[in-house]
PDB file of N, CA, C, O and CB in Angstrom:
ATOM      1  N   MET A   1       1.083  -1.003   0.100  1.00  0.00           N
ATOM      2  CA  MET A   1      -0.026  -0.069  -0.043  1.00  0.00           C
ATOM      3  C   MET A   1       0.989   0.973   0.280  1.00  0.00           C
ATOM      4  O   MET A   1       1.962   0.867   1.028  1.00  0.00           O
ATOM      5  CB  MET A   1      -1.468  -0.227   0.927  1.00  0.00           C
ATOM      6  N   ALA A   2       0.526   2.162  -0.526  1.00  0.00           N
ATOM      7  CA  ALA A   2       1.125   3.330  -1.035  1.00  0.00           C
ATOM      8  C   ALA A   2       1.200   3.725   0.444  1.00  0.00           C
ATOM      9  O   ALA A   2       0.325   3.336   1.218  1.00  0.00           O
ATOM     10  CB  ALA A   2       0.302   4.318  -2.211  1.00  0.00           C
ATOM     11  N   GLY A   3       2.497   4.694   0.970  1.00  0.00           N
ATOM     12  CA  GLY A   3       2.642   5.450   1.890  1.00  0.00           C
ATOM     13  C   GLY A   3       2.972   4.452   3.375  1.00  0.00           C
ATOM     14  O   GLY A   3       2.872   4.949   4.496  1.00  0.00           O
ATOM     15  N   ARG A   4       3.292   3.286   3.193  1.00  0.00           N
ATOM     16  CA  ARG A   4       3.048   2.194   4.564  1.00  0.00           C
ATOM     17  C   ARG A   4       4.541   1.775   4.466  1.00  0.00           C
ATOM     18  O   ARG A   4       5.171   1.574   5.504  1.00  0.00           O
ATOM     19  CB  ARG A   4       1.705   0.621   4.384  1.00  0.00           C
ATOM     20  N   ALA A   5       5.191   1.624   3.109  1.00  0.00           N
ATOM     21  CA  ALA A   5       6.514   1.464   2.971  1.00  0.00           C
ATOM     22  C   ALA A   5       7.468   1.697   4.005  1.00  0.00           C
ATOM     23  O   ALA A   5       8.366   0.881   4.210  1.00  0.00           O
ATOM     24  CB  ALA A   5       6.829   2.121   2.065  1.00  0.00           C
ATOM     25  N   ASP A   6       7.329   2.906   4.777  1.00  0.00           N
ATOM     26  CA  ASP A   6       8.677   3.410   5.427  1.00  0.00           C
ATOM     27  C   ASP A   6       8.444   2.973   6.884  1.00  0.00           C
ATOM     28  O   ASP A   6       9.382   2.930   7.680  1.00  0.00           O
ATOM     29  CB  ASP A   6       8.976   5.165   5.282  1.00  0.00           C
ATOM     30  N   VAL A   7       6.690   2.524   7.358  1.00  0.00           N
ATOM     31  CA  VAL A   7       6.622   1.660   8.770  1.00  0.00           C
ATOM     32  C   VAL A   7       6.734   0.404   8.822  1.00  0.00           C
ATOM     33  O   VAL A   7       6.411  -0.147   9.874  1.00  0.00           O
ATOM     34  CB  VAL A   7       5.516   1.756   9.438  1.00  0.00           C
ATOM     35  N   PHE A   8       7.270  -0.475   7.589  1.00  0.00           N
ATOM     36  CA  PHE A   8       7.139  -1.784   7.502  1.00  0.00           C
ATOM     37  C   PHE A   8       8.557  -2.473   8.205  1.00  0.00           C
ATOM     38  O   PHE A   8       8.603  -3.580   8.743  1.00  0.00           O
ATOM     39  CB  PHE A   8       6.869  -2.137   5.937  1.00  0.00           C
ATOM     40  N   PRO A   9       9.598  -1.590   8.061  1.00  0.00           N
ATOM     41  CA  PRO A   9      10.901  -2.403   8.945  1.00  0.00           C
ATOM     42  C   PRO A   9      10.691  -1.699  10.254  1.00  0.00           C
ATOM     43  O   PRO A   9      11.780  -1.790  10.820  1.00  0.00           O
ATOM     44  CB  PRO A   9      12.738  -2.144   8.305  1.00  0.00           C
ATOM     45  N   MET A  10      10.019  -1.169  10.885  1.00  0.00           N
ATOM     46  CA  MET A  10       9.738  -0.987  12.450  1.00  0.00           C
ATOM     47  C   MET A  10       8.891  -1.959  12.812  1.00  0.00           C
ATOM     48  O   MET A  10       9.011  -2.620  13.843  1.00  0.00           O
ATOM     49  CB  MET A  10       9.112   0.354  12.894  1.00  0.00           C
ATOM     50  N   GLY A  11       7.809  -2.112  11.800  1.00  0.00           N
ATOM     51  CA  GLY A  11       6.686  -3.234  12.524  1.00  0.00           C
ATOM     52  C   GLY A  11       7.384  -4.569  12.572  1.00  0.00           C
ATOM     53  O   GLY A  11       7.025  -5.328  13.472  1.00  0.00           O
ATOM     54  N   VAL A  12       8.492  -5.045  11.599  1.00  0.00           N
ATOM     55  CA  VAL A  12       9.195  -6.337  11.478  1.00  0.00           C
ATOM     56  C   VAL A  12      10.025  -6.292  12.879  1.00  0.00           C
ATOM     57  O   VAL A  12      10.103  -7.340  13.522  1.00  0.00           O
ATOM     58  CB  VAL A  12      10.199  -6.461  10.008  1.00  0.00           C
ATOM     59  N   ILE A  13      10.695  -5.018  13.409  1.00  0.00           N
ATOM     60  CA  ILE A  13      11.634  -5.303  14.095  1.00  0.00           C
ATOM     61  C   ILE A  13      10.836  -5.028  15.569  1.00  0.00           C
ATOM     62  O   ILE A  13      11.473  -5.378  16.563  1.00  0.00           O
ATOM     63  CB  ILE A  13      12.953  -4.489  13.669  1.00  0.00           C
ATOM     64  N   LEU A  14       9.688  -4.518  15.762  1.00  0.00           N
ATOM     65  CA  LEU A  14       8.304  -4.950  16.856  1.00  0.00           C
ATOM     66  C   LEU A  14       8.356  -6.020  16.826  1.00  0.00           C
ATOM     67  O   LEU A  14       8.891  -6.467  17.841  1.00  0.00           O
ATOM     68  CB  LEU A  14       6.801  -4.626  16.618  1.00  0.00           C
ATOM     69  N   LEU A  15       7.939  -7.030  15.867  1.00  0.00           N
ATOM     70  CA  LEU A  15       7.265  -7.980  15.759  1.00  0.00           C
ATOM     71  C   LEU A  15       8.549  -9.070  16.432  1.00  0.00           C
ATOM     72  O   LEU A  15       8.391  -9.758  17.440  1.00  0.00           O
ATOM     73  CB  LEU A  15       6.628  -8.113  14.195  1.00  0.00           C
ATOM     74  N   ASP A  16       9.791  -9.017  15.609  1.00  0.00           N
ATOM     75  CA  ASP A  16      11.008  -9.279  16.006  1.00  0.00           C
ATOM     76  C   ASP A  16      11.029  -9.455  18.009  1.00  0.00           C
ATOM     77  O   ASP A  16      11.246 -10.455  18.693  1.00  0.00           O
ATOM     78  CB  ASP A  16      11.954  -7.918  15.271  1.00  0.00           C
ATOM     79  N   ARG A  17      10.771  -8.311  18.340  1.00  0.00           N
ATOM     80  CA  ARG A  17      11.271  -8.108  19.695  1.00  0.00           C
ATOM     81  C   ARG A  17      10.115  -8.663  20.688  1.00  0.00           C
ATOM     82  O   ARG A  17      10.476  -8.997  21.816  1.00  0.00           O
ATOM     83  CB  ARG A  17      11.625  -6.491  19.954  1.00  0.00           C
ATOM     84  N   ILE A  18       8.788  -8.779  20.347  1.00  0.00           N
ATOM     85  CA  ILE A  18       7.859  -9.393  20.593  1.00  0.00           C
ATOM     86  C   ILE A  18       8.101 -11.141  21.079  1.00  0.00           C
ATOM     87  O   ILE A  18       7.937 -11.773  22.122  1.00  0.00           O
ATOM     88  CB  ILE A  18       7.123  -9.094  19.437  1.00  0.00           C
ATOM     89  N   LEU A  19       8.465 -11.387  20.013  1.00  0.00           N
ATOM     90  CA  LEU A  19       8.337 -12.734  19.476  1.00  0.00           C
ATOM     91  C   LEU A  19       9.807 -13.314  20.656  1.00  0.00           C
ATOM     92  O   LEU A  19       9.863 -14.343  21.328  1.00  0.00           O
ATOM     93  CB  LEU A  19       8.576 -12.814  17.336  1.00  0.00           C
ATOM     94  N   ALA A  20      10.676 -12.361  20.546  1.00  0.00           N
ATOM     95  CA  ALA A  20      11.625 -12.830  21.482  1.00  0.00           C
ATOM     96  C   ALA A  20      11.338 -12.604  23.065  1.00  0.00           C
ATOM     97  O   ALA A  20      11.867 -13.132  24.043  1.00  0.00           O
ATOM     98  CB  ALA A  20      12.876 -12.186  21.111  1.00  0.00           C
ATOM     99  N   HIS A  21      10.474 -11.784  22.982  1.00  0.00           N
ATOM    100  CA  HIS A  21      10.395 -11.674  24.911  1.00  0.00           C
ATOM    101  C   HIS A  21       9.667 -12.669  25.453  1.00  0.00           C
ATOM    102  O   HIS A  21       9.749 -13.129  26.592  1.00  0.00           O
ATOM    103  CB  HIS A  21       9.591 -10.279  25.621  1.00  0.00           C
ATOM    104  N   TYR A  22       8.615 -13.116  24.159  1.00  0.00           N
ATOM    105  CA  TYR A  22       7.554 -14.341  24.789  1.00  0.00           C
ATOM    106  C   TYR A  22       8.609 -15.724  24.259  1.00  0.00           C
ATOM    107  O   TYR A  22       8.081 -16.828  24.385  1.00  0.00           O
ATOM    108  CB  TYR A  22       5.495 -14.349  23.826  1.00  0.00           C
ATOM    109  N   ASP A  23       9.997 -15.697  23.705  1.00  0.00           N
ATOM    110  CA  ASP A  23      10.626 -16.786  23.797  1.00  0.00           C
ATOM    111  C   ASP A  23       9.915 -17.782  22.808  1.00  0.00           C
ATOM    112  O   ASP A  23       9.878 -18.984  23.073  1.00  0.00           O
ATOM    113  CB  ASP A  23      10.686 -17.191  25.200  1.00  0.00           C
ATOM    114  N   LEU A  24       9.315 -17.233  21.591  1.00  0.00           N
ATOM    115  CA  LEU A  24       8.663 -17.559  20.591  1.00  0.00           C
ATOM    116  C   LEU A  24       9.428 -17.615  19.397  1.00  0.00           C
ATOM    117  O   LEU A  24      10.096 -16.613  19.142  1.00  0.00           O
ATOM    118  CB  LEU A  24       7.685 -16.814  20.501  1.00  0.00           C
ATOM    119  N   ASP A  25       9.483 -18.810  18.419  1.00  0.00           N
ATOM    120  CA  ASP A  25      10.148 -19.046  17.222  1.00  0.00           C
ATOM    121  C   ASP A  25       9.248 -18.482  15.832  1.00  0.00           C
ATOM    122  O   ASP A  25       9.653 -17.894  14.829  1.00  0.00           O
ATOM    123  CB  ASP A  25      10.427 -20.652  17.199  1.00  0.00           C
ATOM    124  N   ASP A  26       7.838 -18.929  16.231  1.00  0.00           N
ATOM    125  CA  ASP A  26       7.357 -18.843  14.999  1.00  0.00           C
ATOM    126  C   ASP A  26       6.030 -18.091  15.529  1.00  0.00           C
ATOM    127  O   ASP A  26       5.686 -17.937  16.701  1.00  0.00           O
ATOM    128  CB  ASP A  26       7.234 -20.302  14.157  1.00  0.00           C
ATOM    129  N   LEU A  27       5.217 -17.559  14.060  1.00  0.00           N
ATOM    130  CA  LEU A  27       3.680 -17.194  14.527  1.00  0.00           C
ATOM    131  C   LEU A  27       3.099 -17.467  13.406  1.00  0.00           C
ATOM    132  O   LEU A  27       3.601 -17.584  12.288  1.00  0.00           O
ATOM    133  CB  LEU A  27       3.284 -15.676  15.030  1.00  0.00           C
ATOM    134  N   ARG A  28       1.439 -17.618  13.925  1.00  0.00           N
ATOM    135  CA  ARG A  28       0.446 -18.231  13.013  1.00  0.00           C
ATOM    136  C   ARG A  28      -0.431 -17.030  12.336  1.00  0.00           C
ATOM    137  O   ARG A  28      -1.342 -16.497  12.971  1.00  0.00           O
ATOM    138  CB  ARG A  28      -0.526 -19.303  13.869  1.00  0.00           C
ATOM    139  N   VAL A  29      -0.086 -16.632  10.978  1.00  0.00           N
ATOM    140  CA  VAL A  29      -0.863 -15.781  10.399  1.00  0.00           C
ATOM    141  C   VAL A  29      -1.717 -15.897   9.602  1.00  0.00           C
ATOM    142  O   VAL A  29      -1.482 -16.658   8.663  1.00  0.00           O
ATOM    143  CB  VAL A  29      -0.409 -15.162  10.024  1.00  0.00           C
ATOM    144  N   SER A  30      -3.123 -15.154   9.659  1.00  0.00           N
ATOM    145  CA  SER A  30      -3.939 -15.645   8.903  1.00  0.00           C
ATOM    146  C   SER A  30      -4.540 -14.336   8.250  1.00  0.00           C
ATOM    147  O   SER A  30      -4.618 -13.183   8.674  1.00  0.00           O
ATOM    148  CB  SER A  30      -4.839 -16.585   9.621  1.00  0.00           C
ATOM    149  N   PRO A  31      -5.129 -15.210   6.499  1.00  0.00           N
ATOM    150  CA  PRO A  31      -5.226 -13.885   5.755  1.00  0.00           C
ATOM    151  C   PRO A  31      -6.688 -13.611   5.949  1.00  0.00           C
ATOM    152  O   PRO A  31      -7.321 -13.181   4.985  1.00  0.00           O
ATOM    153  CB  PRO A  31      -4.759 -13.925   4.113  1.00  0.00           C
ATOM    154  N   TYR A  32      -7.423 -13.860   7.345  1.00  0.00           N
ATOM    155  CA  TYR A  32      -8.405 -13.538   7.330  1.00  0.00           C
ATOM    156  C   TYR A  32      -8.734 -12.109   8.332  1.00  0.00           C
ATOM    157  O   TYR A  32      -7.814 -11.731   9.057  1.00  0.00           O
ATOM    158  CB  TYR A  32      -8.985 -14.704   7.536  1.00  0.00           C
ATOM    159  N   GLU A  33      -9.534 -11.642   8.342  1.00  0.00           N
ATOM    160  CA  GLU A  33      -9.596 -10.434   9.491  1.00  0.00           C
ATOM    161  C   GLU A  33     -10.157 -10.678  10.865  1.00  0.00           C
ATOM    162  O   GLU A  33     -10.838 -11.703  10.890  1.00  0.00           O
ATOM    163  CB  GLU A  33     -10.459  -9.290   8.997  1.00  0.00           C
ATOM    164  N   LEU A  34     -10.105 -10.269  11.612  1.00  0.00           N
ATOM    165  CA  LEU A  34     -10.183 -10.307  12.761  1.00  0.00           C
ATOM    166  C   LEU A  34     -11.882 -10.793  13.343  1.00  0.00           C
ATOM    167  O   LEU A  34     -12.293 -11.636  14.140  1.00  0.00           O
ATOM    168  CB  LEU A  34      -9.622  -8.955  13.113  1.00  0.00           C
ATOM    169  N   ARG A  35     -12.554  -9.724  12.434  1.00  0.00           N
ATOM    170  CA  ARG A  35     -13.727 -10.087  12.864  1.00  0.00           C
ATOM    171  C   ARG A  35     -14.543 -11.500  12.125  1.00  0.00           C
ATOM    172  O   ARG A  35     -15.620 -11.995  12.457  1.00  0.00           O
ATOM    173  CB  ARG A  35     -14.463  -8.820  12.714  1.00  0.00           C
ATOM    174  N   HIS A  36     -13.830 -11.819  11.288  1.00  0.00           N
ATOM    175  CA  HIS A  36     -14.092 -13.374  10.432  1.00  0.00           C
ATOM    176  C   HIS A  36     -13.659 -14.117  11.396  1.00  0.00           C
ATOM    177  O   HIS A  36     -14.583 -14.890  11.651  1.00  0.00           O
ATOM    178  CB  HIS A  36     -13.229 -13.785   8.918  1.00  0.00           C
ATOM    179  N   GLY A  37     -12.586 -14.374  12.231  1.00  0.00           N
ATOM    180  CA  GLY A  37     -12.114 -15.125  12.789  1.00  0.00           C
ATOM    181  C   GLY A  37     -12.911 -15.326  14.269  1.00  0.00           C
ATOM    182  O   GLY A  37     -13.178 -16.344  14.909  1.00  0.00           O
ATOM    183  N   LEU A  38     -13.156 -13.969  14.507  1.00  0.00           N
ATOM    184  CA  LEU A  38     -14.525 -14.154  15.366  1.00  0.00           C
ATOM    185  C   LEU A  38     -16.015 -14.843  15.218  1.00  0.00           C
ATOM    186  O   LEU A  38     -16.753 -15.426  16.012  1.00  0.00           O
ATOM    187  CB  LEU A  38     -14.858 -13.022  15.543  1.00  0.00           C
ATOM    188  N   ALA A  39     -16.089 -14.564  14.083  1.00  0.00           N
ATOM    189  CA  ALA A  39     -17.328 -15.115  13.755  1.00  0.00           C
ATOM    190  C   ALA A  39     -17.381 -16.506  13.629  1.00  0.00           C
ATOM    191  O   ALA A  39     -18.425 -17.126  13.834  1.00  0.00           O
ATOM    192  CB  ALA A  39     -17.778 -14.595  12.648  1.00  0.00           C
ATOM    193  N   LEU A  40     -16.009 -17.204  13.208  1.00  0.00           N
ATOM    194  CA  LEU A  40     -15.724 -18.479  13.063  1.00  0.00           C
ATOM    195  C   LEU A  40     -15.878 -19.193  14.465  1.00  0.00           C
ATOM    196  O   LEU A  40     -16.541 -20.205  14.691  1.00  0.00           O
ATOM    197  CB  LEU A  40     -14.376 -18.598  12.456  1.00  0.00           C
ATOM    198  N   ARG A  41     -15.068 -18.397  15.430  1.00  0.00           N
ATOM    199  CA  ARG A  41     -15.080 -18.988  16.801  1.00  0.00           C
ATOM    200  C   ARG A  41     -16.480 -18.775  17.612  1.00  0.00           C
ATOM    201  O   ARG A  41     -16.569 -19.445  18.641  1.00  0.00           O
ATOM    202  CB  ARG A  41     -13.880 -18.328  17.624  1.00  0.00           C
ATOM    203  N   LEU A  42     -17.347 -18.115  17.358  1.00  0.00           N
ATOM    204  CA  LEU A  42     -18.629 -17.834  17.610  1.00  0.00           C
ATOM    205  C   LEU A  42     -19.360 -19.056  17.244  1.00  0.00           C
ATOM    206  O   LEU A  42     -19.958 -19.777  18.042  1.00  0.00           O
ATOM    207  CB  LEU A  42     -19.081 -16.633  16.919  1.00  0.00           C
ATOM    208  N   LEU A  43     -19.235 -19.292  15.563  1.00  0.00           N
ATOM    209  CA  LEU A  43     -20.234 -20.347  15.247  1.00  0.00           C
ATOM    210  C   LEU A  43     -19.736 -21.709  15.769  1.00  0.00           C
ATOM    211  O   LEU A  43     -20.620 -22.548  15.938  1.00  0.00           O
ATOM    212  CB  LEU A  43     -20.499 -20.422  13.686  1.00  0.00           C
ATOM    213  N   ALA A  44     -18.488 -22.064  16.049  1.00  0.00           N
ATOM    214  CA  ALA A  44     -18.085 -23.323  16.401  1.00  0.00           C
ATOM    215  C   ALA A  44     -18.245 -23.633  17.883  1.00  0.00           C
ATOM    216  O   ALA A  44     -18.105 -24.664  18.541  1.00  0.00           O
ATOM    217  CB  ALA A  44     -16.746 -23.490  15.990  1.00  0.00           C
ATOM    218  N   SER A  45     -18.605 -22.317  18.194  1.00  0.00           N
ATOM    219  CA  SER A  45     -19.102 -22.800  20.096  1.00  0.00           C
ATOM    220  C   SER A  45     -20.780 -22.835  20.058  1.00  0.00           C
ATOM    221  O   SER A  45     -21.301 -23.265  21.087  1.00  0.00           O
ATOM    222  CB  SER A  45     -18.527 -21.185  21.659  1.00  0.00           C
ATOM    223  N   ALA A  46     -21.515 -22.496  19.164  1.00  0.00           N
ATOM    224  CA  ALA A  46     -22.936 -22.557  19.413  1.00  0.00           C
ATOM    225  C   ALA A  46     -23.233 -24.193  19.168  1.00  0.00           C
ATOM    226  O   ALA A  46     -22.652 -25.101  18.573  1.00  0.00           O
ATOM    227  CB  ALA A  46     -23.829 -21.462  18.342  1.00  0.00           C
ATOM    228  N   PRO A  47     -24.516 -24.054  19.995  1.00  0.00           N
ATOM    229  CA  PRO A  47     -24.705 -25.970  20.102  1.00  0.00           C
ATOM    230  C   PRO A  47     -25.450 -25.742  18.728  1.00  0.00           C
ATOM    231  O   PRO A  47     -25.994 -24.733  18.280  1.00  0.00           O
ATOM    232  CB  PRO A  47     -25.930 -26.983  21.762  1.00  0.00           C
ATOM    233  N   ALA A  48     -25.296 -27.010  18.207  1.00  0.00           N
ATOM    234  CA  ALA A  48     -25.784 -27.843  17.244  1.00  0.00           C
ATOM    235  C   ALA A  48     -27.467 -27.213  17.358  1.00  0.00           C
ATOM    236  O   ALA A  48     -28.063 -27.199  18.435  1.00  0.00           O
ATOM    237  CB  ALA A  48     -25.448 -29.633  17.630  1.00  0.00           C
ATOM    238  N   SER A  49     -27.961 -26.811  16.317  1.00  0.00           N
ATOM    239  CA  SER A  49     -29.914 -27.093  16.164  1.00  0.00           C
ATOM    240  C   SER A  49     -30.116 -28.103  15.590  1.00  0.00           C
ATOM    241  O   SER A  49     -29.504 -28.544  14.617  1.00  0.00           O
ATOM    242  CB  SER A  49     -30.920 -26.072  15.271  1.00  0.00           C
ATOM    243  N   PRO A  50     -31.109 -28.613  16.220  1.00  0.00           N
ATOM    244  CA  PRO A  50     -31.588 -29.810  15.340  1.00  0.00           C
ATOM    245  C   PRO A  50     -32.436 -29.735  13.983  1.00  0.00           C
ATOM    246  O   PRO A  50     -33.190 -28.766  14.065  1.00  0.00           O
ATOM    247  CB  PRO A  50     -32.387 -30.587  16.186  1.00  0.00           C
ATOM    248  N   SER A  51     -32.551 -30.251  13.048  1.00  0.00           N
ATOM    249  CA  SER A  51     -33.064 -30.533  11.837  1.00  0.00           C
ATOM    250  C   SER A  51     -34.173 -30.577  11.678  1.00  0.00           C
ATOM    251  O   SER A  51     -34.627 -30.837  10.563  1.00  0.00           O
ATOM    252  CB  SER A  51     -32.751 -31.404  11.405  1.00  0.00           C
TER     253      SER A  51
END
């Protein structure tokens, strides 16, 4: 995206420091938005309705 290239390196540095702080070697990245994930979680926890 235009105008965001200058903040990308700092984002990578922050991510690296956060992972190091929590002693993590990897993370999971989703191509979906937060709302999509919350909707999927809500659907998964909902009781099944009888057919």
